C-alpha positions, 0 to 999 in steps of 0.5 A: 499499499505504501508503494502505491501511495508514494507512486502518486506523489508523481505520475505513475506509468499507469495514470495516463490522464484518460480512461483506458480505451478498453473501458471506453469501448465497454461504455460505447457497446452498452456493457457498463450498466446501472451503478458502478464501483471502480475498484482500485480507481487511482486518480479516478479517470474511469470513475469520472468517465462513467459518471460523465456518461450518466452512471452513479459511481463509487471509486475506491483505492487504498492509496489516500493520495490517489483518492485525494487527486480523484476528489479534486478532479471530480470537484474541478469537473463538477462530477458527482463521484463518491471516492473513498480510501478502502482496501479492495480486500474489504469491499464488503465494508461498503455495505451496498450493492452495485450493478457493475464493478470495474478493475483496471490493473488491480487483479494482477497486483493480488497474491494467490492468497488474496485472490479468493478474499478479493473474489468473496468481497467482490461477490458481497458488493455485486448484485445478482447478475451484476458484471465485473469487468477486469483489465489485467496484465496477460501471461502473453506479455514477456517477462520483465518490467511491470506487474505479475502476469496472469493467465486465462486459466488463473482468471477461470480458476478464481471465478469458478464458483458462483460466477459465469465467465462471459468472455476473456479476450486479448487486449492492450493497456495504454501506458505512459512507458510504451506506445504499443502498451503491454498485453492484457486480458479484458474479462467480463464476469457475471455474478450468478 
């Protein structure tokens, strides 16, 4: 957590100043619906985009500095997003349900031990039939710089019980470090 908060003293490579094109595409195709929880929202670009498109949006992140920056952006843009400092492993503390949850770059930071805790907490905040859209680093990305790579099998195994995998497809992360961007998976997963 300290690493991420420190990263926001500057501009981390994942903070590209606009929403990832994959999430813009989800909105344009009508896949994002109802109330939205943006998990690991960083400085809020996705949450603010969803709010601009008419959704009720909450954004959570464990880095207080990221949430402060997100709140400042929301105030400047006049968008009503509820931002809150919260660990993604404690989503159940929100005590409410959402129609949609989004995650751009959080899942691949979770340890093997934390994944089931996260999935249980995600289930606690998604309405039945609610959808979780996740963009994570793919094992198709060569080893080296960046976070842990995730295989399609790991995603399927994590969401085996109580979930329906709608799709897992190859995607790309937009990044400030490489014009072509790292390889990723975009997943659509529904709660049963």
